[in-house]
C-alpha positions, 0 to 999 in steps of 0.5 A: 504734387510729387514727381515719381521717376525710375532711376537706374545708373544714368537712365530715368524713366519719368512715371508721372505726378501725383498729388500726395506722397501716400498715392505715390506709394500706394501706386508703387506697391500695387506693382507685383514685382516691386521690391520693398526694403525696410531699414533703420538708420539712427532709429529712423526708418527708411523704405526703398522700392526697387526693380530687378530685371531678372524679376520683371516680366517681358510686359506688364501694365500698371493701372492707376485711375484709368491710366496705364503705364507700360512696364517691360524687362527691356526698359532697364538697360543692364541688370543693376537694381532700378529704384523709384524715387519721388520728389516734391514739386511745386505746382504753379497753377495757383496764385499765392497771396504772399510771396513764397520760396518753392519747396526743393533744392538748388545746385550751387556749384557742386552741391545742392542747397535748400532753396530757401537757404541759396541766397545766403549760401552764395552771400557767405561763399563770396564773402569767404573768398573776399576775406581770403583774398584780403588776407592772403593779398595783404601778405603779398600772395596771389589769390584766385578762385578755381574748380567751378563746375568741377566734381569737388567744386569751387576752391581758393588758390593761394599762389597756385595751390588749392587752400580750401573749398567753397563749400558748406564744410568750410562755411561752417568752419569759418562761422565756428573760428573766431577770426580768419587766422584760426579758420585758415590754420585748420587747413594748413 
């Protein structure tokens, strides 16, 4: 299943659920006042669908399989572009034979992580903090965590100064470094 939404800044209009991504695209493309922009980045093609308030009618109805969704230029609070986005959603109406992780992502602090990587990511973050704590406390320094829930995410403080963030970049740097001293040298 795919959840279709129309986003404009912080405003969200939930459109509905579709069984396939192809049906989402077909539904969007039938809207006569939708904008379709195609572009390529690193040889990968992308398509975005959007609405501009100035190009929308005062009132229109978009029908799909007998269901009607009203559209009006008054649904957009400002003149900025509104974009259609869709997300794959898990449907829990069927019993699974084997335990399986649902598709999607989970927010961990200030970052989103693929659902099947969340547990490993959290374990690695905590291990990196514990390694930093052991390393710096053995040298007589005070170590604590800070910034949980902040825009930049959680970080490690050493004697009150931010030393590094507990994020995917730091985890990758630590995995690449031969030891903690080599890792921390890149942050000083």
